[in-house]
C-alpha positions as CSV (number, residue, x, y, z in Angstrom):
1,M,43.2,214.1,24.0
2,T,40.7,211.9,25.8
3,E,43.2,209.1,26.3
4,S,45.7,211.4,28.0
5,K,43.0,212.8,30.3
6,S,41.9,209.2,31.2
7,K,45.5,208.4,32.2
8,Y,45.6,211.2,34.7
9,F,42.1,210.3,36.0
10,I,43.1,206.7,36.5
11,A,46.4,207.8,38.2
12,G,44.3,210.0,40.5
13,I,41.9,207.2,41.5
14,V,44.2,204.2,41.8
15,P,46.0,205.4,45.0
16,Y,42.7,205.8,46.8
17,I,41.6,202.3,45.8
18,I,45.0,200.8,46.9
19,W,44.9,202.6,50.2
20,G,41.3,202.0,50.8
21,T,41.7,198.2,50.4
22,M,45.1,198.1,52.2
23,S,43.4,198.0,55.5
24,I,42.3,194.4,54.9
25,P,45.7,192.7,55.1
26,L,46.9,195.2,57.7
27,R,44.1,194.0,60.0
28,N,45.7,190.5,59.9
29,I,48.9,191.8,61.4
30,K,47.3,193.6,64.2
31,G,49.6,191.9,66.8
32,F,52.6,193.8,65.5
33,P,53.3,197.4,66.7
34,P,52.5,200.1,64.1
35,H,56.1,201.3,63.9
36,E,57.3,197.8,63.0
37,I,54.8,197.6,60.2
38,L,55.9,201.0,59.0
39,Y,59.6,200.0,59.1
40,Y,58.7,196.9,57.1
41,R,56.8,198.9,54.5
42,I,59.6,201.4,54.1
43,F,62.1,198.7,53.7
44,I,60.1,196.8,51.1
45,S,59.3,200.1,49.3
46,I,62.9,201.0,49.1
47,I,63.8,197.6,47.7
48,V,60.9,197.6,45.1
49,V,61.6,201.2,44.0
50,W,65.3,200.8,43.6
51,A,65.0,197.4,41.9
52,T,62.5,199.0,39.4
53,I,64.8,201.9,38.8
54,L,67.9,199.8,38.3
55,L,66.2,197.3,36.1
56,F,63.9,199.4,34.0
57,R,64.8,203.1,34.5
58,R,68.6,203.4,34.3
59,E,68.5,206.1,31.6
60,A,65.9,208.1,33.6
61,L,68.2,207.9,36.7
62,K,71.1,209.2,34.7
63,N,69.0,212.1,33.4
64,D,67.9,212.8,36.9
65,F,71.5,213.0,38.2
66,N,72.4,215.3,35.3
67,F,69.4,217.5,36.1
68,L,70.5,217.7,39.8
69,K,74.0,218.7,38.7
70,S,72.6,221.4,36.6
71,L,70.6,223.0,39.3
72,S,71.8,226.1,41.2
73,A,72.4,225.9,44.9
74,P,69.1,227.6,45.9
75,K,67.1,225.3,43.7
76,K,69.0,222.2,45.1
77,T,68.2,223.4,48.6
78,R,64.5,223.9,47.7
79,L,64.3,220.5,46.1
80,L,65.9,218.9,49.2
81,L,63.5,220.8,51.5
82,L,60.5,219.6,49.4
83,T,61.8,216.1,49.5
84,V,62.2,216.1,53.3
85,V,58.8,217.6,53.8
86,S,57.2,215.1,51.4
87,S,58.9,212.3,53.2
88,F,57.6,213.5,56.5
89,L,54.1,213.8,55.2
90,I,53.9,210.4,53.5
91,T,55.5,208.7,56.5
92,G,53.0,210.5,58.8
93,N,50.2,209.3,56.5
94,W,51.5,205.7,56.5
95,F,52.0,205.7,60.3
96,T,48.7,207.2,61.2
97,Y,46.9,204.9,58.8
98,I,48.5,201.8,60.2
99,Y,47.9,203.0,63.7
100,A,44.2,203.7,63.0
101,V,43.8,200.3,61.4
102,N,45.4,198.5,64.3
103,S,44.4,200.6,67.3
104,V,41.5,203.0,66.5
105,S,39.2,201.3,64.0
106,L,39.1,199.9,60.5
107,K,36.2,202.3,59.8
108,A,38.3,205.4,60.7
109,A,41.1,204.3,58.4
110,A,38.8,203.6,55.5
111,F,36.9,206.8,56.1
112,A,40.1,208.8,55.8
113,Y,40.3,207.9,52.1
114,M,36.8,209.1,51.6
115,V,37.7,212.4,53.2
116,C,41.0,212.7,51.4
117,P,39.8,213.8,47.9
118,L,37.7,216.4,49.5
119,L,40.6,217.7,51.6
120,T,42.9,217.6,48.6
121,A,40.5,219.7,46.5
122,L,40.0,222.2,49.4
123,C,43.8,222.4,49.9
124,G,44.3,222.9,46.2
125,F,41.8,225.8,46.3
126,M,43.2,227.4,49.4
127,I,47.0,226.7,49.0
128,L,47.4,226.6,45.2
129,K,44.7,229.1,44.4
130,E,43.1,226.7,42.0
131,R,40.0,228.0,40.3
132,L,36.8,226.1,41.2
133,T,34.1,226.0,38.6
134,K,30.4,225.8,39.6
135,V,30.4,222.0,38.9
136,K,33.4,221.5,41.1
137,I,31.8,223.6,43.9
138,I,28.6,221.5,43.6
139,A,30.7,218.3,43.7
140,L,32.6,219.5,46.8
141,I,29.3,220.4,48.6
142,I,27.8,217.0,47.8
143,A,31.0,215.2,49.0
144,F,31.0,217.3,52.1
145,I,27.4,216.5,52.9
146,S,28.1,212.8,52.3
147,I,31.0,212.9,54.7
148,I,29.0,214.7,57.3
149,L,26.3,212.0,57.0
150,L,28.9,209.2,57.3
151,A,30.7,211.0,60.2
152,T,27.8,210.5,62.6
153,G,29.7,208.0,64.7
154,S,32.6,208.6,67.0
155,I,34.3,212.0,66.9
156,H,37.5,210.1,67.8
157,E,37.3,208.1,64.6
158,V,36.4,211.2,62.6
159,M,39.4,213.1,63.9
160,W,41.7,210.2,63.1
161,A,40.3,210.1,59.6
162,I,40.9,213.8,59.2
163,I,44.5,213.5,60.4
164,I,45.3,210.6,58.1
165,A,43.6,212.4,55.1
166,S,45.4,215.7,55.9
167,F,48.8,214.1,55.8
168,Y,48.1,212.6,52.4
169,A,46.3,215.7,50.9
170,I,49.2,218.0,51.8
171,Y,51.7,215.4,50.5
172,V,49.8,215.3,47.2
173,L,50.1,219.1,46.9
174,C,53.7,219.2,47.9
């Protein structure tokens, strides 16, 4: 039981570590426009994902196609809608993050991923009606106070951090 919980915990932490450190190499390509960096990331992501699927997950791909065939028309429409919305949200997150790193500040981009878990938890509470225990409420209050203390700089940077974090938080919940 403990092992399975740790898997999910690690899976929940790793994206924030990856995105939090991603600003370092992005800063080195500051001379390129954000949309070109985004196109490159999308292109490379498509290649890596499809190579991984075709090399290691062919059986899962067949099962997914069979699952899609078995869905009713309304469920296919809902799945398509969720896919489009999720694509918009993650692309918006990537673009705003790249833009912030290259045109706003590295601090705003990194700050976004400190704000993101708090926004995700709040959205889970408000949108998904997730129950918050006293410990979770205390943790959210401490995180909120920490973010307020760290957000004493430019309101412009803070707003960019909130925009970036909002795209990702809503994406995670979608």
